[in-house]
C-alpha positions in Angstrom: 127.0 91.7 106.3 123.8 91.3 103.8 122.2 94.1 102.4 119.1 94.9 100.3 119.2 94.9 96.3 120.2 98.8 96.2 123.4 98.0 98.3 121.9 100.3 101.6 121.5 98.4 104.4 120.3 101.8 105.8 117.0 102.1 103.4 115.6 98.8 104.9 112.3 98.7 106.7 112.5 96.5 109.8 108.9 94.8 111.1 108.5 93.0 114.5 108.0 89.6 115.3 103.8 90.6 115.9 103.7 92.6 112.1 105.4 89.7 110.7 103.0 87.5 112.2 100.3 89.5 111.3 101.2 90.2 107.4 101.3 86.7 107.1 97.8 85.6 109.4 99.9 83.2 111.3 100.7 83.2 115.2 104.2 84.6 116.3 105.1 81.5 117.5 105.0 80.7 113.7 107.3 83.1 112.9 109.9 82.9 115.5 109.7 79.1 114.9 110.9 80.2 111.1 113.3 82.1 112.6 115.0 79.7 114.6 115.0 77.0 112.2 116.8 79.3 109.4 113.8 79.6 106.7 113.4 83.3 107.6 116.2 85.7 107.8 116.3 88.1 111.2 118.5 91.2 112.8 119.1 90.3 117.2 118.1 93.7 118.5 118.6 92.9 122.6 116.1 90.0 122.6 114.4 90.5 120.1 114.1 90.1 116.6 113.6 92.3 113.7 112.8 91.0 110.1 113.7 93.1 106.6 110.2 93.4 105.0 111.7 91.9 101.9 113.1 89.1 103.3 109.3 88.7 104.6 108.3 89.1 101.4 110.8 87.2 99.9 109.7 84.1 102.4 106.1 84.4 101.2 106.9 84.2 97.2 109.3 81.3 97.6 106.3 79.4 100.2 103.7 80.0 97.3 103.0 76.7 95.3 100.0 75.9 92.9 97.2 74.1 94.3 94.6 73.6 91.3 
């Protein structure tokens, strides 16, 4: 079981694929691709996915690069 840095998963905020897509300003299909490729951690709830806000922010931090 994966836990948040505070150690209590019940405190984690989960986002829908649409919310993650809006946050990253990409399409929902891009988020689904990231989840299916294992690049973005997600939890499957029924037929949908939920992504911890912390995981989405960490993915964005890892993806930054200096273009200058």
